[in-house]
C-alpha positions as CSV (number, residue, x, y, z in Angstrom):
1,M,127.0,65.6,94.9
2,K,123.4,65.0,95.9
3,R,122.8,68.7,96.7
4,A,124.2,69.9,93.4
5,R,122.0,67.5,91.5
6,I,118.9,68.6,93.4
7,Q,119.7,72.2,92.8
8,R,120.1,71.6,89.1
9,T,116.7,69.9,88.8
10,S,115.0,72.4,91.1
11,V,116.3,75.3,89.0
12,K,114.6,73.7,85.9
13,I,111.3,73.3,87.9
14,I,111.5,76.9,89.1
15,S,112.1,78.3,85.7
16,T,109.2,76.4,84.1
17,S,106.8,77.0,87.0
18,C,107.6,80.7,87.1
19,A,107.2,81.0,83.4
20,N,103.7,79.6,83.8
21,M,102.9,81.7,86.9
22,I,103.9,85.0,85.2
23,F,101.2,84.4,82.6
24,Y,98.4,84.0,85.2
25,L,99.4,86.4,88.0
26,P,99.6,90.2,88.0
27,K,103.1,91.7,87.9
28,S,103.0,92.8,91.5
29,Q,102.7,89.3,92.7
30,N,105.3,87.7,90.5
31,V,108.3,88.4,92.7
32,T,106.6,87.1,95.9
33,V,105.4,83.9,94.1
34,K,108.9,83.3,92.8
35,R,110.4,83.7,96.2
36,K,107.8,81.4,97.7
37,T,108.4,78.6,95.2
38,V,112.1,78.8,95.6
39,Y,111.8,78.8,99.4
40,D,109.3,75.9,99.3
41,L,111.5,73.8,97.0
42,F,114.7,74.2,99.0
43,K,112.7,73.7,102.3
44,A,111.4,70.4,101.0
């Protein structure tokens, strides 16, 4: 139950943060930044 709840909130955080990052970063870096944020969130 805990993991499912964490995943649901982290998905919201990822979607909002990625939306913000896409505006500021060039397209070539978008994919790597997304992957990094997802990895960091699940690692933490």
